[in-house]
N, C-alpha and C positions, 0 to 999 in steps of 0.2 A: 698104063698101070695106074690104077685108082689110088685116091688118098684114104688112108685108114682113119675112120672116125672113132675116137676114144670115148669112153664114158665120161671122162673128165671134160672134155669139149663139149659133150652134150649138156652137161650139168651147168658149165659156165655160160653157154649161150642161153639156156632156159632162164638162169638167174638174171641175166642181163635183159632179156625181153620182158621177163616178169617185173623187174624194177622200173623199167621204162613204162610199163603199162600202169603200174602204181603211181608213177610221176604224173602221167597224163591224167589219171583219175583225180589225184589230188588238185592238179591245176584246173581241171574242169569244175571241181566242186568250189574252188575259190573263186572262179569267174562267176558262178551262180550266186554265191554269198555276196560278193562285192559289186557285182554287176559291171565290172570294169574288165576291159580286155587285157590290161596289164597293171602290175602294181609297182614296178620299178621302171625308171626311165630307160635303163639299159636294155630291157626286153623289147622296146620298140622305139628307138631313137628319132625316126621320122615322125611318128605320131606324137611323140612327147613335145617335139618342137612346135607342131601345130596346136597341141593342147595348150602349151603356155601362152601362145598368142591369143587363143580363145579366152582363157581365164583372165588375162590381162584386160581384154576387152569387157568382160563381165564386171571386173572390179572398177573399171572407169564408169560403166553404166551405174553401179551401185553409187559412186560419188556424184554423178550427175542427178540421179534421182534424189539423193539426200539434198543437194543444193536446190533443186527445183521444190521439193517439199518445204524447205526452209523459206524460199521466196514467196511461196504460197501462204504460209502462216504469216509471214511479215506483212504482205499486202492486205490480208484479211483484218489483221489487227490494226493496221494503219487506216483502213476503211472505216472501222468501227470508231476510232478516235476522231476522225474527220467528220464522219456523220453526227457524232455527239455535238460537235461544234456548229456545224452548219444547220442541224436540224433542231436537236434537243435544246441547245443553248441559244442559239440566234432565233429560230422561228417561235420557239415556245416561250422564251424569256426576254430577249433583247428587244424584238420587234414589238410585242405587246406593250412593254414598258415605254418604249419611244412614242407609241401611239397615245398611250395614256398621259404622257408628259406634255404632248403636243395639243392637248384639249384646254381650253380656257377655264373649264370647271375644276382643274386639278388643285389649284390654289397654291400659294407659296410653299406651305408645309409639304403638301402632296408632291410638288415639284422636287424638293430636297430629298424625300424619300425614295423618289424615282432614281435620282442620281447615286444614292447609296446602293441600291439594288443593282444598277447598272455597273458600278464598279466591282461589286462582288462577282457578278457574272463574267466580267473580264478576267478576273483572277481565276474563275473556274475554266475558262477558255485556255488560259495559259497552262493549267495543270493538264488539260486534255492534250494539248500540243507537246507537253513534255513526257508523255507516256513512252515507256520503254519496251523493247521486245528482246527477250533473251540477253538481258543486261546491255543493250544497245539503245541508243536514243534514236528512234526512228526518223525523226525530222531534222536531225542535226548534220546531214550530209556526211562528209568524211570525219567530222568531229562527233564521233559516236559515244565518247564518254563524258561529255561535258553537256549539262542541261542547256538546251538551245535558247529557250524563251525565258526572259526575265522582264519585270516592270520596275523601272528605275525612276528616281526623281531628278528632273532636269530643271536647273535654274536659268531663267532668261537672263538677257544681257542687263547689266547694271547701267544706271544713269547718275549723272552728277547734278546735285541741286544744292541750294543754299538752306534747305530745311532738312531737318532730321528725318530718320525713318519713323515709321509709326510706333516702333517700340523704343525709339531712342537711340538705337545703336548707330555708331559712327564707324563704318568699315575703313574709310579713307578720307583724309581731309587734305585739301589744297588751298593755299591763300588766294584771295581774289580781291579786287576793288571794282565797284560798280559806279559808273556815273549816272547823272540824272536822267539820261536818255535811256537808261536800262542796259546799257551795253556792259558786259562782264569782261574785265582783263584778268587773265589766270596766270599765276606764278609759273605754272609748268609750260606756259606757252612763250616764256622768256621775259615777261614784264616783271619790273622790279620797282620798289618804292625807294627813292633816295633819302639821304639824311634830311634833306630840306623838304621832305614831304611831297616829292614830285614823282609822278608815275613815269617810268622810263620805258621805252620800247627795247626790244632785243638788241637794238644797235646803240642804245644809251640815250636816245633823243627824248626830250620831254613830250609827253603825249598830250594833245589837245583833242577832246572828243569832238563828235559832230554838232554838239550843241555849244560849243565853244568853251567849254569849262575845262580850266586846268585842274591838275589833281589837288591842288591846294585849296581850290575854291570850295565853297559850301555846297552840300548836296551829295558828296561822295559817301558810299557806305563801305565799310571795311568788314570782312568776315571770312568764313571758310566754306569751301564747296564740299559737301558731303556725298559719298558714293552710295546711292541707294541700290541695293541688290534687286535683281529682276524677280518676277514671281516665279514660283515653283509649279511645274507641271509634271505628270507622269507620261513616260514614254515606253514603247515596247522595244526591246533590243533582242536581236538574233546573234547569238555568239558574241555579245558584248558590243554590237554594232547597232546604232539607233536605226530602226527600219525605215522611218521616214527620210533618212538622209541617204539611203543606198541607191546607187545608180551604176549602170553598166559602162564600163570603160572601154576605150577604143580597142583594147586587146581582148574584148569578150569576157573579161573577169568583172566582178562586182566590187565596188568600193563604198565606204561610208564613214560616218563619224563614230569613233570609238568612245564610249563612256567608260573612264578609268575608274578604279576602285575609290579613288579620292574624290570623284566627282568632276575632274576636269575631263576635257574633250580633246580628242585628237582626230583630226580631219584626214580624209583620203586614206583610210586604212582598208586593207584588203578583207574582205569578209571572209572568215575562216570556215573551213568545211566544204569549200567548193570542189567539185570533183566527182568522179564516178566510183561506186562501190560494185566491182565486177565480180560475177559468179560464173564459173565453168558449167554450162549445162549441156554440153555436147555440140558446140558450134564449131569445133575445130580450133581451139584456142591457140593463138599465135603470139610470139613476142618479138620485139624489135632488138636492135644491136644493144641497147641499153637494159634489156630484160623488162621493158615495160610492155604490158599487155596490149595487143591490138584491140580498140574497144569494139570493133565490128565483129569480133570472134568470141566475145563473152556477153553476158547479160547484166545490164545495169540495174541495181536495186537502190541507188541513192535516192533520197527524197529531201530536197532542200526547202525547210519550212518557210524561208522568206519568199520563196517563189510561189509557194502554195497560198499564203495568205495575202501576198501582194506586198510591194515595197515601193518607197518613195511617196510622192504626193501628186494629186491630179492638177489640172490647169487652174482649178480654183484655190488651190493650197491645201485641200483636205487630204488626209491620209488615205491610203488605198487598202490598208490591211484592217480586218474586221475588229481585231482587239484594240488597235489604236483607236478606230473610230468610236468604240464603245467607251473607251476612257475619256475621250474628248467630249462625247455626249454626257458622260456622267459629271464632268467638270462643269459644264454648262447647267445641268439639272441641279447640282448641289448648291448653286448660288441661291436657290430658292426664291427666284424672281419670276413672276408670271409673265413678265415682259419677254422672257426667253422662249416663249412658246413657238414663235415662228422659226427662230434659230434651231431650236430642237427638232422641229419638224423636218429640217433639212437632212438631218442624219438618218431619217427613214429610208429615203433614196439611196443615200451613200452606202449604208450598210448593206442594203439589197445588192448593190453592185459588187461589194466586196465580198459577200457570201457566195456570188457566182463563181468567184476564183476557185473557192474550195470545191464547189459541186463539179466545176470542170475537171479538177484533178482527180476527184473520185471517178468519174467516167474514164480518165486516162488509166487509173488503177485497173478497171475493169478490163480494158484493153490489153494491158500487160499481163493481167492474170490469165486470160484467154490464150494469149500467146504462149504461155507456159504449159497450158494444157495440150497444146500442139506438139511440144517437145516431149511431154510426158508420153503421148500416144507413140511418138517416133521411137522414143527409147524402149518402150515396151516391144515394139515390132523388132527392133534390133536385138533385144534380149531373146526373144523367142527363136530368131534365126541363129543366133549363137549358141543357144542351148541345144538346138536341133543338130547343129554342126558338132557340138561337143559330144553328143550321143553317138554320132556316126564315128568321130575319132577315138573316143575313149569307152564309150558304153558297149555293152554286149546285147546281142538278141537272145533274150532270156530263154525263149522256147527253143531256139536252136541249141543253146548251151545244156538244156535240160535233156534234150534228145541225145547230144553227144555224150553226156555223162552217162546216161543208161547204156549206150552203145560201148562205151569204155568199160563200164561195169560188167557187161556181158562177156566182152573179150577177156577181162581179169579173170571171171568165174571160169571161163573155158580154159585159161591158161593153167589155173589150179588143177582142173580136172585132168588136163594132158599131163601135167607134172606127176600126178599119181601113177601114170602108165609108164613114163619114160625114166623116171628117177628109180634107182635100185632101192629096194627095201632095206632098211637097217635092222638091227636087232631091237630097236625101240619099237618098231612096229608089231613086234610079236610079245611084248611085255604087256 
């Protein structure tokens, strides 16, 4: 016995199929417009998970490329500043001035003028080495917000004398007594003078000097010892540490004498700013248990100015950094004494050696810049692969989708034509 097909069932089936065809037509149109296989994660959970992983990889590549671009710009700016010091200021100004001051024809006045120009050039070098990049001090190492290089006045060690200083200033006085043999007995060494005008040693015994004179005998001179301050010289500091005093410690870190704001000095201070400035450029960055970055998995962009210019002194006691040598040469020339010609000529070779430090680092910058180019290319290849994978997972074959769309459109039109034959006419068809 067969099942009876009613008109209502026919209508319901037609409407369901027709609605499905309309839905398929709408989805096909949407895929053509968006060129995406799906617009909601629920439509394809497996592909959605793959797509999220791909997008995460693309975001990481964006971060790495931004960091590489920043490092590129940093190194380019740094090279420009260092080239200004090594080429423009040294080769074109300092060296010709030293040669000029080392000739016997320059004269005393000309020698002093050379000194003035050398000092001005040293200040220009400091300005160049204090150049910043994106509000960051390029050559300050980790101390990126502090001006790294400064020129300070350094006073030499004071001496005691029985004469006043040139301007008559007495900084400190100590009682003394001097015998005919010239020997001085100072109160701060424990010597005193008794009520009977006898010189007593720290144990209270009467002193008889090597000439046999007692204190009460004729020929003694009484007076004060005056502390005469040492001369003032200019020194170059890196993060407040005098560069000529910097030495490497047994722990691999660098120490030197700090010049405090009040002019006092503190020895064996750790040079600030030591350490690495690490960037993630796609080396597979890793952290230890203390959340410190493994330096082998990131790119170091730190540039320590004291290492670039040179630190400490050589075996002859000369500074090894170009700015300090220029200041020292200026001090010699400013004396305006033609007799200093030979001494000034020594600085020609010394500054040549110091400028080599800078040129060596410029070469190192070139190597680091080139290594960044490798990672740029590597990231570009990775991006291409991920985008191809993303197109496979999320994207559509636009030609196939257009073909499918027209096929569904034809089916929909056919459905409408069929409906005209199987659906009963209503009164509205005759109005």
